[in-house]
C-alpha positions as CSV (number, residue, x, y, z in Angstrom):
1,M,-0.1,0.2,-0.2
2,D,1.5,3.5,-0.9
3,F,1.0,5.3,1.9
4,S,3.0,8.4,0.3
5,K,-0.5,9.2,-1.0
6,I,-2.5,9.2,2.1
7,A,-0.2,11.3,3.9
8,I,-0.4,13.9,1.6
9,L,-4.3,13.8,1.6
10,N,-3.6,13.9,5.4
11,Q,-2.0,17.2,4.5
12,S,-4.2,18.8,2.4
13,L,-7.2,18.4,4.8
14,Q,-5.4,19.9,7.3
15,G,-4.8,23.2,5.1
16,P,-7.5,25.8,3.5
17,L,-9.1,22.9,1.5
18,G,-9.8,21.3,4.7
19,S,-11.3,24.1,6.6
20,I,-13.6,25.0,3.4
21,I,-14.6,21.3,3.6
22,G,-15.1,21.2,6.8
23,A,-17.0,24.4,7.1
24,L,-19.4,23.1,4.1
25,I,-19.9,19.6,5.9
26,I,-20.9,21.5,9.2
27,L,-23.3,24.0,7.3
28,A,-24.6,21.3,5.6
29,I,-25.3,19.3,8.7
30,G,-26.7,22.1,10.4
31,W,-29.2,23.4,8.1
32,F,-30.3,20.1,8.4
33,V,-30.6,19.5,11.4
34,A,-32.4,23.3,12.3
35,G,-34.9,22.3,9.3
36,I,-35.8,19.3,10.8
37,I,-36.2,20.8,14.6
38,R,-38.1,23.7,13.5
39,R,-40.6,21.0,11.3
40,V,-40.6,18.7,14.7
41,L,-41.3,22.1,16.9
42,A,-44.2,23.1,14.7
43,A,-46.0,19.6,15.0
44,A,-45.6,19.5,18.4
45,L,-47.2,23.0,19.1
46,A,-49.7,22.3,16.6
47,K,-50.9,19.1,18.6
48,T,-51.2,21.4,21.8
49,K,-53.5,23.3,20.2
50,L,-51.4,26.5,21.5
51,D,-52.9,28.4,18.6
52,S,-56.5,27.8,19.1
53,K,-56.1,28.6,23.0
54,L,-54.6,31.6,22.6
55,S,-57.3,33.0,20.0
56,S,-60.3,32.1,22.0
57,E,-58.8,32.7,25.4
58,A,-56.9,35.8,25.0
59,G,-57.2,37.0,21.5
60,I,-53.6,36.4,20.5
61,Q,-53.0,35.8,16.9
62,P,-51.5,32.0,16.0
63,I,-47.2,32.1,17.5
64,S,-46.4,28.1,16.6
65,G,-45.0,29.2,13.5
66,I,-43.1,32.5,14.9
67,I,-41.9,30.4,17.4
68,A,-40.6,27.4,15.3
69,D,-38.8,30.0,13.0
70,L,-37.3,31.7,15.3
71,I,-35.8,28.5,17.4
72,Y,-34.9,27.8,13.1
73,W,-32.9,30.8,12.4
74,F,-31.6,30.8,16.1
75,I,-29.6,27.4,15.3
76,L,-28.4,28.8,11.9
77,L,-27.1,31.5,13.4
78,I,-25.0,29.1,16.2
79,V,-24.1,26.9,12.5
80,L,-22.6,29.9,10.8
81,T,-20.4,31.2,14.1
82,M,-19.0,27.1,13.8
83,V,-18.4,28.0,10.4
84,V,-16.4,31.3,10.1
85,G,-14.3,29.4,13.4
86,R,-13.8,27.0,11.4
87,L,-12.8,28.9,8.4
88,G,-10.3,31.2,10.9
89,L,-12.3,34.3,10.8
90,N,-11.8,35.6,13.6
91,G,-12.8,39.1,12.9
92,L,-16.5,37.7,12.2
93,F,-15.5,34.8,14.6
94,T,-15.5,36.7,18.0
95,P,-18.8,39.7,17.4
96,L,-20.5,36.5,16.7
97,T,-19.7,34.9,19.7
98,N,-20.2,37.7,21.7
99,M,-23.5,38.2,20.1
100,I,-24.7,34.8,20.7
101,D,-23.4,35.0,24.5
102,K,-25.3,38.1,24.6
103,I,-28.6,36.2,23.2
104,F,-28.6,33.7,25.8
105,A,-27.6,35.6,28.8
106,F,-30.9,37.6,27.9
107,M,-32.9,34.8,26.8
108,P,-33.6,33.9,30.5
109,N,-35.4,37.6,31.2
110,A,-37.1,37.5,27.7
111,M,-38.6,34.1,28.5
112,L,-39.5,34.9,32.1
113,A,-41.3,39.2,30.2
114,G,-43.0,36.8,27.6
115,F,-44.3,34.2,30.6
116,V,-45.6,37.1,32.4
117,M,-47.3,39.1,29.5
118,F,-49.0,35.8,28.3
119,I,-50.3,35.3,32.4
120,G,-51.2,38.9,32.0
121,F,-52.9,38.4,28.9
122,I,-54.9,35.1,30.2
123,V,-56.0,37.0,33.9
124,A,-57.3,40.6,31.8
125,K,-59.2,38.2,29.5
126,I,-60.9,36.5,31.9
127,V,-61.3,39.6,33.8
128,R,-62.9,41.4,31.2
129,S,-65.0,38.4,30.0
130,M,-66.4,38.6,33.6
131,V,-67.0,42.5,33.6
132,T,-69.1,42.1,30.8
133,T,-71.1,39.2,31.5
134,V,-71.6,41.4,34.7
135,V,-72.4,44.7,33.4
136,S,-74.6,43.1,30.5
137,R,-76.7,41.1,33.5
138,L,-77.0,44.4,35.5
139,N,-78.8,45.6,32.3
140,I,-77.3,49.1,32.4
141,Q,-77.5,49.4,28.9
142,A,-81.1,50.2,28.7
143,L,-80.8,52.5,31.6
144,V,-78.4,55.0,30.0
145,S,-80.6,54.4,26.7
146,K,-83.5,56.0,28.6
147,A,-81.2,58.8,29.3
148,G,-80.9,59.3,25.6
149,V,-77.5,57.8,25.1
150,D,-77.3,56.1,22.0
151,S,-77.7,52.6,21.9
152,K,-74.9,51.7,19.2
153,N,-72.4,52.5,22.3
154,N,-72.3,49.1,23.9
155,L,-71.7,49.7,27.3
156,P,-70.9,46.3,28.4
157,N,-67.6,45.9,26.2
158,I,-66.3,49.4,26.6
159,A,-66.6,48.0,30.2
160,G,-64.8,45.5,29.5
161,S,-62.1,47.1,27.6
162,V,-61.2,49.4,29.9
163,V,-61.0,46.6,32.4
164,F,-59.1,44.7,30.2
165,L,-56.5,47.5,29.8
166,L,-56.4,47.9,33.8
167,T,-55.3,44.6,34.0
168,I,-52.6,44.3,31.3
169,V,-50.6,47.4,32.3
170,P,-49.0,46.2,35.7
171,F,-48.3,43.1,34.1
172,T,-46.8,45.0,31.3
173,I,-45.2,47.2,34.1
174,A,-43.5,43.7,35.5
175,A,-42.2,42.0,32.5
176,L,-40.6,45.1,31.3
177,D,-38.8,44.9,34.5
178,A,-38.1,41.6,34.3
179,L,-36.2,42.3,30.9
180,K,-33.7,43.8,33.1
181,V,-33.1,46.8,30.1
182,E,-32.5,49.7,31.6
183,S,-32.3,51.9,28.6
184,I,-36.0,50.2,27.5
185,S,-38.0,48.9,30.9
186,R,-36.9,52.2,33.0
187,P,-38.7,55.1,30.7
188,A,-41.4,53.1,30.1
189,T,-42.2,52.0,33.4
190,N,-41.8,55.5,34.2
191,M,-44.6,56.3,31.9
192,L,-46.7,53.4,32.7
193,N,-46.4,54.2,36.4
194,K,-47.1,57.8,35.6
195,V,-50.1,57.0,33.6
196,M,-51.5,54.2,36.8
197,E,-51.0,57.5,39.4
198,S,-53.1,59.9,36.3
199,L,-55.8,56.7,36.3
200,P,-57.9,57.8,39.5
201,N,-58.2,61.4,38.2
202,V,-59.1,60.1,35.1
203,F,-61.5,58.1,36.0
204,T,-62.7,61.0,38.6
205,A,-62.9,63.8,35.6
206,L,-65.1,60.9,33.1
207,A,-67.5,60.3,36.2
208,V,-68.2,63.8,36.6
209,L,-68.9,64.4,33.1
210,V,-71.1,60.9,32.3
211,V,-73.1,61.8,35.8
212,T,-74.0,65.6,34.6
213,F,-75.2,64.6,31.5
214,L,-77.7,61.5,32.7
215,V,-79.0,64.0,35.2
216,V,-78.8,67.4,32.9
217,R,-80.8,65.1,30.5
218,L,-83.1,64.3,32.6
219,V,-84.0,67.8,34.0
220,A,-83.9,69.3,30.7
221,D,-86.4,67.5,29.6
222,V,-88.5,67.9,32.5
223,I,-87.6,71.5,31.8
224,K,-89.1,71.1,28.4
225,G,-91.8,69.8,29.4
226,L,-92.6,72.5,31.6
227,V,-92.2,75.1,29.0
228,A,-94.3,73.0,26.5
229,N,-97.4,73.0,29.1
230,T,-97.0,76.9,29.9
231,Q,-97.9,77.7,25.9
232,L,-94.4,79.2,25.4
233,D,-93.7,77.3,22.0
234,D,-96.2,79.8,20.8
235,L,-94.1,83.0,21.8
236,P,-91.7,83.0,18.6
237,N,-94.5,83.0,16.6
238,K,-96.6,85.6,18.2
239,I,-93.8,88.4,18.5
240,G,-91.9,87.3,14.5
241,L,-89.1,85.0,15.7
242,Q,-90.1,82.0,14.8
243,N,-88.1,82.2,11.4
244,V,-85.3,82.4,13.4
245,L,-85.9,78.7,15.4
246,G,-87.0,77.1,12.4
247,T,-88.9,74.1,12.4
248,K,-87.3,74.2,16.9
249,K,-89.6,74.8,19.3
250,L,-88.3,77.1,22.0
251,S,-88.5,74.1,24.9
252,D,-85.9,72.5,22.2
253,V,-84.1,75.6,22.5
254,I,-84.0,75.9,26.0
255,G,-83.7,72.5,27.0
256,C,-80.9,72.4,24.6
257,G,-79.1,75.3,26.3
258,V,-80.1,73.6,29.4
259,L,-77.6,71.4,28.8
260,V,-74.7,72.9,27.3
261,F,-74.5,75.2,29.8
262,A,-74.4,72.1,32.5
263,M,-71.6,70.4,30.3
264,L,-69.4,73.4,30.0
265,F,-69.5,73.4,34.0
266,A,-68.9,69.6,34.2
267,I,-65.8,70.3,31.5
268,I,-64.3,73.1,33.6
269,A,-64.3,70.3,36.9
270,A,-63.0,67.9,34.7
271,A,-60.0,70.2,33.3
272,D,-59.3,71.0,36.6
273,L,-59.0,67.2,37.9
274,L,-56.9,66.4,34.9
275,G,-54.7,69.4,35.9
276,F,-55.5,71.2,32.5
277,G,-55.6,74.8,33.9
278,Q,-55.7,76.5,30.2
279,I,-58.6,74.5,29.1
280,S,-60.7,75.4,32.6
281,D,-60.1,78.9,31.3
282,I,-61.2,79.3,27.7
283,V,-63.9,77.5,28.9
284,T,-65.1,80.0,31.6
285,M,-64.6,82.8,28.8
286,F,-66.8,81.0,26.8
287,I,-69.1,80.7,29.1
288,A,-69.0,84.2,30.4
289,F,-69.2,84.8,26.6
290,G,-72.6,82.8,26.2
291,S,-74.3,84.4,29.4
292,Q,-73.6,88.0,27.6
293,I,-74.9,86.7,24.1
294,I,-77.6,85.4,25.8
295,L,-79.2,88.4,27.8
296,G,-78.1,90.6,24.4
297,A,-80.4,88.2,23.0
298,V,-83.4,88.3,25.8
299,I,-83.0,91.7,25.4
300,L,-83.5,91.7,21.3
301,T,-86.3,90.0,22.2
302,I,-88.5,91.9,24.4
303,G,-87.2,95.0,22.5
304,F,-88.3,93.1,18.7
305,W,-91.6,92.3,20.7
306,L,-92.4,95.8,22.0
307,A,-91.5,97.8,19.1
308,N,-93.8,95.6,17.3
309,L,-96.6,96.1,20.0
310,I,-96.1,99.8,20.0
311,A,-96.5,100.3,15.9
312,G,-99.6,98.6,16.1
313,V,-101.4,100.9,18.7
314,V,-99.5,103.5,16.4
315,E,-101.1,102.6,13.5
316,R,-104.5,101.9,14.9
317,S,-104.9,104.9,16.7
318,E,-106.9,107.8,15.0
319,Q,-104.6,110.0,13.6
320,G,-101.8,107.2,13.2
321,S,-100.5,105.8,10.0
322,K,-98.6,103.3,8.5
323,F,-95.3,105.4,7.8
324,L,-95.6,106.6,11.6
325,A,-95.9,103.2,13.2
326,N,-92.9,102.3,10.9
327,I,-91.0,104.9,12.2
328,V,-91.6,104.2,15.6
329,R,-90.8,100.3,15.0
330,V,-87.0,101.4,13.7
331,L,-86.6,104.0,16.6
332,I,-87.7,101.3,19.2
333,M,-85.7,98.3,17.4
334,G,-82.6,101.1,16.7
335,L,-82.6,101.6,20.8
336,V,-83.1,98.0,21.9
337,L,-79.9,97.1,19.1
338,A,-77.8,99.5,20.6
339,M,-79.1,97.9,24.6
340,G,-78.6,94.2,23.1
341,L,-75.2,94.7,21.6
342,K,-73.8,96.2,24.6
343,A,-75.0,93.4,27.1
344,M,-73.4,91.1,24.5
345,G,-70.2,93.1,25.4
346,I,-69.5,94.6,21.9
347,A,-67.5,97.4,21.7
348,D,-69.2,100.7,22.8
349,S,-67.4,102.9,19.4
350,I,-69.5,100.1,17.3
351,V,-72.7,100.3,19.6
352,N,-72.9,103.7,19.2
353,L,-72.2,104.0,15.3
354,A,-74.9,101.2,15.2
355,F,-77.4,103.6,17.2
356,G,-76.2,106.7,15.1
357,L,-76.5,105.3,12.1
358,T,-80.3,103.9,12.6
359,L,-81.5,107.4,13.7
360,G,-79.3,109.0,10.3
361,A,-81.5,106.9,8.4
362,V,-84.9,107.7,9.6
363,A,-83.8,111.2,9.5
364,V,-82.9,110.5,6.0
365,A,-85.9,108.6,5.1
366,F,-88.2,111.3,6.6
367,A,-87.0,114.0,4.9
368,L,-87.4,112.1,2.0
369,S,-91.0,111.1,2.5
370,F,-91.9,115.0,2.9
371,G,-89.4,116.2,0.3
372,L,-91.2,113.6,-2.5
373,G,-94.3,113.9,-0.7
374,G,-94.0,117.9,-1.6
375,Q,-92.9,118.0,-5.1
376,E,-96.0,118.4,-6.7
377,A,-96.8,121.4,-4.4
378,A,-93.6,123.3,-5.4
379,A,-94.1,122.6,-8.8
380,R,-97.6,124.8,-8.4
381,Y,-96.1,127.3,-6.2
382,L,-93.1,128.1,-9.1
383,R,-95.6,128.2,-11.8
384,R,-97.9,130.6,-10.2
385,L,-94.9,132.9,-9.3
386,Q,-93.9,132.1,-13.0
387,D,-96.5,133.5,-14.6
388,K,-97.1,136.6,-11.8
389,L,-93.7,137.3,-13.6
390,E,-94.5,137.2,-17.0
391,K,-97.9,139.0,-16.5
392,D,-96.2,141.7,-14.8
393,S,-93.8,141.9,-17.7
394,N,-96.2,142.5,-20.5
395,E,-97.9,145.0,-18.9
């Protein structure tokens, strides 16, 4: 037997050629093993019905395929590191080795965090189902529907979703702490802690808004009924302001106004609870301005009604006329308009200008009416004067 050829082959395998062949063998075996493990793991997870349980109990999308793929690529990463080491590429081998070491060191924390989140989803899902069932059994949806809340707003589902979020937040904080990655866990944990600390004020503010809406909605309905029973709905038609309201009744406008102002005060209280001082100040200014607008509107309404009433009395008097009645109406409306605008808080210069323009318009109309009305008399007088001058010249 010729042992020299065997020795030459052995020396070749120990050189670069041997490193390449060894790396290819490691890569082939590793790729084959990783594929087998992925298929076996996916089949095993499928038999445990993990996806269906997570989907039905926690609302989580199927993850068995994701887990199998993660294991597959992690094994290939280890195989790639072995291939790089077999080829003697230390510049790549050292970073890959350090990365794998960090992954192995981080894996227990990641598994613990994932387990905590998994338990949190299960618990939150169970609590949500319990709350949804309890709220449905209490028939609260029917009560709020009677208060005027749209029945499309499913109150049991809303309550269940809120409780789900409240339940999952502590588990999320615990999962972030389990990761032990300060750059990620500390800011996220601080943010979630602030959210949890502000939740009492948030729920109190929401309770103020909801309770105010429900109570004032009932009170507004009572006020609408009282106004309708006192025949005040006919008042806009009597004073000629029904066109302003359109198809709305006065009772509907009053009820809506009561609800709007009550909700504005509730918004101020809720903003103070949440520490939103700017919103509270803005709404306060809006309420003050709205009150002035309402006062001005009342003055204008009463004033226009009095103007029409007095104008009618003047027109029906013995020496009255429609022309004189219109002058009285315009004068009173001009005065009332100035008073109403001043009550609304509009600048005094604008009010004075409006009042002056109104009086000026009346004066011009009065002058024009007498001027145009006396046109024929003036023509006759000028004609007689001309005839007299011609007669004197002839003599």
